[in-house]
C-alpha positions as CSV (number, residue, x, y, z in Angstrom):
1,M,53.5,50.3,218.3
2,A,55.1,52.3,215.4
3,N,58.1,53.1,217.7
4,N,58.6,49.4,218.4
5,D,58.4,48.6,214.6
6,M,60.9,51.4,214.0
7,Q,63.3,50.0,216.6
8,C,62.9,46.5,215.1
9,M,63.7,47.8,211.6
10,L,66.8,49.7,212.9
11,N,67.9,46.5,214.7
12,D,67.6,44.5,211.5
13,I,69.5,47.1,209.5
14,G,72.2,46.9,212.2
15,I,72.4,43.1,211.9
16,V,72.8,43.3,208.1
17,D,75.4,46.1,208.5
18,F,77.4,43.9,210.9
19,T,77.2,41.0,208.4
20,L,78.6,43.3,205.7
21,V,81.5,44.4,207.9
22,D,82.3,40.8,208.7
23,L,82.2,39.9,205.0
24,M,84.4,42.8,204.1
25,L,87.0,41.6,206.7
26,Y,86.8,38.1,205.3
27,L,87.2,39.5,201.7
28,D,90.3,41.4,202.8
29,T,92.0,38.1,203.4
30,H,90.2,36.1,200.8
31,P,89.8,38.5,197.8
32,T,89.2,35.7,195.3
33,C,86.4,33.9,197.2
34,K,83.5,34.0,194.8
35,E,81.0,32.7,197.3
36,A,81.9,35.4,199.8
37,M,81.6,38.1,197.1
38,E,78.2,36.7,196.2
39,Y,77.1,36.9,199.8
40,Y,78.5,40.5,200.1
41,N,76.6,41.6,197.0
42,H,73.4,40.0,198.2
43,Y,73.6,41.7,201.6
44,V,74.4,45.1,200.0
45,K,71.1,44.8,198.1
46,V,69.3,43.7,201.2
47,K,70.6,46.6,203.2
48,N,69.8,49.2,200.5
49,K,66.3,47.9,200.3
50,M,65.9,48.0,204.1
51,M,67.3,51.5,204.3
52,K,65.0,52.7,201.5
53,E,62.0,51.2,203.2
54,F,62.9,52.7,206.5
55,S,63.4,56.1,205.0
56,M,60.0,56.0,203.4
57,L,58.3,55.0,206.7
58,Y,60.2,57.1,209.2
59,F,63.1,59.3,208.2
60,P,66.2,58.9,206.0
61,L,69.3,57.4,207.7
62,T,71.6,58.7,205.1
63,K,71.5,61.7,202.7
64,E,71.3,59.2,199.8
65,H,68.0,58.0,201.1
66,A,66.5,61.5,201.7
67,E,64.7,61.6,198.3
68,S,61.1,62.6,198.4
69,T,58.7,63.9,195.9
70,T,56.9,66.4,198.2
71,E,59.3,67.6,200.9
72,W,63.0,67.6,202.0
73,R,63.1,65.0,204.8
74,W,66.8,65.0,205.7
75,G,67.1,66.2,209.3
76,N,63.7,64.8,210.4
77,A,65.4,62.2,212.5
78,P,65.3,62.6,216.3
79,L,68.6,63.9,217.7
80,P,70.6,61.6,219.9
81,W,69.9,63.5,223.1
82,E,66.1,63.2,222.4
83,R,66.3,59.6,223.6
84,S,64.4,58.2,220.7
85,C,67.3,57.1,218.6
């Protein structure tokens, strides 16, 4: 079940990341839109929280989320050819 939970979390992070890319594209053409900037800032916080939670439960997705108090966890992720990514 943990693998399914991990996949769901990765999927949710991907959805938020897609939303951020879409907002960035919108902001490129509407740089003064305060509402879009508020949405962007909100989803940056959401993504950072999700990435931190994922890295604590499974493995860090970026080096910035590799912090740990007991061991260095960067590199613990399965490699793409291991079919668990």
